[in-house]
N, C-alpha and C positions, 0 to 999 in steps of 0.2 A: 063188725060182723054184717052190717047192712050192705057193705060193698061186695062181699063174697058169700053168697048164700050157702055154698058148699061147706065153707069153714063153719058157718053158724050152725048148720045141721049137726056137725060132728063135735064141735068144741065150745059152743056158746055157754054151756053150763059147767065147763071144766076150769077149775082154778089153775093159774099159771104154774104153781109147784107140781100139781098133779099132771099137767101137760108135760112138763119137763121130765118127770119120772117115767111117763109113758114113752117119751122119745128115747130115754136111756134104756128102758126095757127093750124097745124095738131094736136099738143098735146092738144090744147083747144078743137078741134073738137072731138078727141078721148074721152076726158073727158065728153063731152056732150053726147057721145054715150055709156056712163057708163063703159068706160075702164079707169082704173087707171094708170096714167102716174106719175111716181115718180122721174124720173131722165132722163137726156139726156147724152148720152155717145159720146163725141166728138171723131172723128176718124182722126188721123194724118197719112198721106200717108206712111211716112217712117216706123212708128211703125206698121201700119197695114200690110205693105209689109213683114216686118220681121216676124210678127206673122203668116201670110199666109205660108211663106216658112217653118217656124218651125213646123207648124201643118199640112203641106201638104194639104192646103185648096186653092181651086180656089177663087181668089179675087172677081169674079163675084157673088159667092154664100155665102161667109163667113161673110158679114158685120153684120148680125143679131147675129150670134154666138159670134163674136168678141165683139160687143156692150154688149151682155149679160155677157160675161166674165169680161169686164171692170166694169160693175155694181156690179157683185159679188165680185170683188176685191176692191171695194170702189173708183174706179177711175171715176165714172160718176158724173155729176153736178146735184144737186137737182133741180127739176122743180115742180111748178113754184118757182122762188125766193121769199123769204119773203119780207115784206114791207121794202122799201128803200135799198134793196140789189142790188149789181151789176147784170147786165144781165148775163144769163148763156152763151151767145154767145161769150163772151170774149171781148166785146167792151169797157169795163170799165165804161160804162154809167149805170145809174140806169135802172132797168128793166122797170119801168113805163114810161121811156123816150125813150126806145129802142124798144125791141120786144113786150113789154107788151100791147101796144094799138092795136096790130094786132087782127082782129076779127077771130073767129073760121072758119076753112075751111079745106077740105081734101087736102092732100099734092099735089096730081096730078090733080089739077083743071086746066081748060083751061086758 
């Protein structure tokens, strides 16, 4: 969080499971707005930091481009998971018992 103040402002107090549920709700909300979401690209700090250094990218500004590259390279997780598949968030629980019940909503709701 010290590396990217923008992330700290929005997410420092949010637990990882809550963050994942917000991502899932946002994907559902985007789909309801006629935007097609086909995958989620998890970002791991060490990998992202190395990519930023190699591509001379400011970490505050590069997340979308990094996620797009991960998708293009086949490293993104399909969304939504199919029936009885594990949740995309990595919990190893079935999607329908993990992030699946989350209702649609924009990412940065109050």
